[in-house]
C-alpha positions as CSV (number, residue, x, y, z in Angstrom):
1,X,-36.5,-72.7,10.6
2,X,-34.1,-73.9,7.9
3,X,-30.5,-73.2,7.1
4,X,-27.5,-74.4,5.0
5,X,-24.0,-74.0,6.3
6,X,-21.1,-74.6,3.9
7,X,-18.1,-73.3,5.9
8,X,-18.6,-76.0,8.5
9,X,-17.3,-78.6,6.1
10,X,-15.3,-76.4,3.8
11,X,-13.6,-73.6,5.7
12,X,-11.8,-70.8,3.8
13,X,-8.4,-71.9,2.4
14,X,-5.3,-69.9,3.1
15,X,-3.2,-68.3,0.3
16,X,0.6,-68.4,-0.2
17,X,1.1,-70.7,2.8
18,X,-1.5,-69.0,4.9
19,X,-3.5,-71.1,7.3
20,X,-7.1,-72.2,6.7
21,X,-9.8,-70.2,8.4
22,X,-11.8,-71.5,11.4
23,X,-14.8,-73.4,10.3
24,X,-18.2,-72.2,11.4
25,X,-20.3,-74.0,14.0
26,X,-24.0,-74.4,14.3
27,X,-25.7,-75.9,17.3
28,X,-28.8,-75.8,19.4
29,X,-28.6,-75.2,23.1
30,X,-31.3,-75.7,25.8
31,X,-31.2,-72.6,28.1
32,X,-32.5,-74.5,31.1
33,X,-30.3,-77.6,31.0
34,X,-27.3,-76.1,29.1
35,X,-27.4,-79.2,26.9
36,X,-25.8,-78.6,23.5
37,X,-26.8,-80.4,20.3
38,X,-24.5,-80.1,17.3
39,X,-26.4,-79.6,14.1
40,X,-25.7,-80.8,10.6
41,X,-24.9,-78.5,7.7
42,X,-28.5,-78.6,6.5
43,X,-31.5,-78.8,8.7
44,X,-35.1,-77.8,9.3
45,X,-36.5,-77.7,12.8
46,X,-38.8,-76.0,15.2
47,X,-37.3,-74.6,18.4
48,X,-39.1,-74.6,21.7
49,X,-39.1,-71.5,23.9
50,X,-36.2,-73.0,26.0
51,X,-34.0,-73.5,22.9
52,X,-31.6,-71.2,21.1
53,X,-29.9,-71.7,17.8
54,X,-26.3,-70.6,17.9
55,X,-24.4,-69.9,14.7
56,X,-20.7,-69.0,15.0
57,X,-19.3,-67.3,11.9
58,X,-16.3,-68.8,10.3
59,X,-12.9,-67.1,10.5
60,X,-11.1,-65.7,7.5
61,X,-8.1,-67.6,6.1
62,X,-4.5,-66.4,6.3
63,X,-2.5,-64.7,3.6
64,X,1.2,-65.6,3.6
65,X,3.3,-67.7,6.0
66,X,2.4,-66.7,9.6
67,X,6.1,-67.2,10.5
68,X,6.9,-64.2,8.1
69,X,4.5,-61.9,9.9
70,X,6.1,-58.7,11.4
71,X,6.5,-59.5,15.1
72,X,5.5,-56.0,16.0
73,X,2.1,-56.5,14.3
74,X,1.6,-59.7,16.1
75,X,2.4,-57.9,19.4
76,X,-0.2,-55.3,18.7
77,X,-2.8,-58.0,17.9
78,X,-2.0,-59.7,21.3
79,X,-2.3,-56.4,23.1
80,X,-5.7,-55.7,21.4
81,X,-7.0,-59.2,22.3
82,X,-7.2,-60.5,18.8
83,X,-4.5,-63.1,19.3
84,X,-3.6,-65.0,22.5
85,X,-0.1,-65.2,23.8
86,X,-0.1,-68.9,23.1
87,X,-1.2,-68.5,19.5
88,X,1.4,-65.7,19.0
89,X,4.0,-68.2,20.0
90,X,2.7,-71.4,18.5
91,X,1.5,-70.1,15.1
92,X,3.4,-66.9,14.5
93,X,6.5,-67.9,16.4
94,X,6.6,-64.6,18.3
95,X,7.8,-64.6,21.9
96,X,6.6,-61.7,24.0
97,X,7.8,-60.5,27.4
98,X,4.7,-59.3,29.2
99,X,6.3,-58.6,32.5
100,X,5.3,-55.3,34.1
101,X,2.3,-55.3,31.7
102,X,4.6,-54.3,28.8
103,X,4.5,-56.2,25.6
104,X,8.0,-56.4,24.3
105,X,9.1,-58.7,21.4
106,X,12.0,-60.9,22.4
107,X,13.6,-61.0,18.9
108,X,16.3,-63.6,19.8
109,X,13.7,-66.0,21.2
110,X,11.4,-65.2,18.3
111,X,14.1,-66.1,15.8
112,X,14.8,-69.4,17.6
113,X,11.1,-70.2,17.9
114,X,10.5,-69.6,14.2
115,X,13.4,-71.7,13.2
116,X,12.1,-74.6,15.3
117,X,8.6,-74.2,13.9
118,X,9.9,-74.2,10.4
119,X,11.9,-77.4,11.0
120,X,8.8,-79.1,12.5
121,X,6.7,-78.0,9.5
122,X,9.2,-79.4,7.1
123,X,9.2,-82.8,8.9
124,X,5.5,-83.1,8.3
125,X,5.7,-82.4,4.6
């Protein structure tokens, strides 16, 4: 078996301040021991019956500043399971109240969080 993986080294780049995509991952795992062996971007190998090749696809890159994303769209992505609560807060600056299993955007906290994240981003530039 042979393969070449480019996105492990060069993940997709974001556009207009969008974030880079998640790089792909390729590894071999032994189903009996659970031992994982990371693989290089190019390889040729023979697998034993107890080994599996795992290839995780890369994620797409972002378009536009995540802090400009509509908080209601972020809320929907959280409810659908595409985005975690932590990522909604840390990347998109959206603060959600999930008490009573309702997902409600806290617009005041979201504005404060986004202001803080923008200041932190400007410090690193």
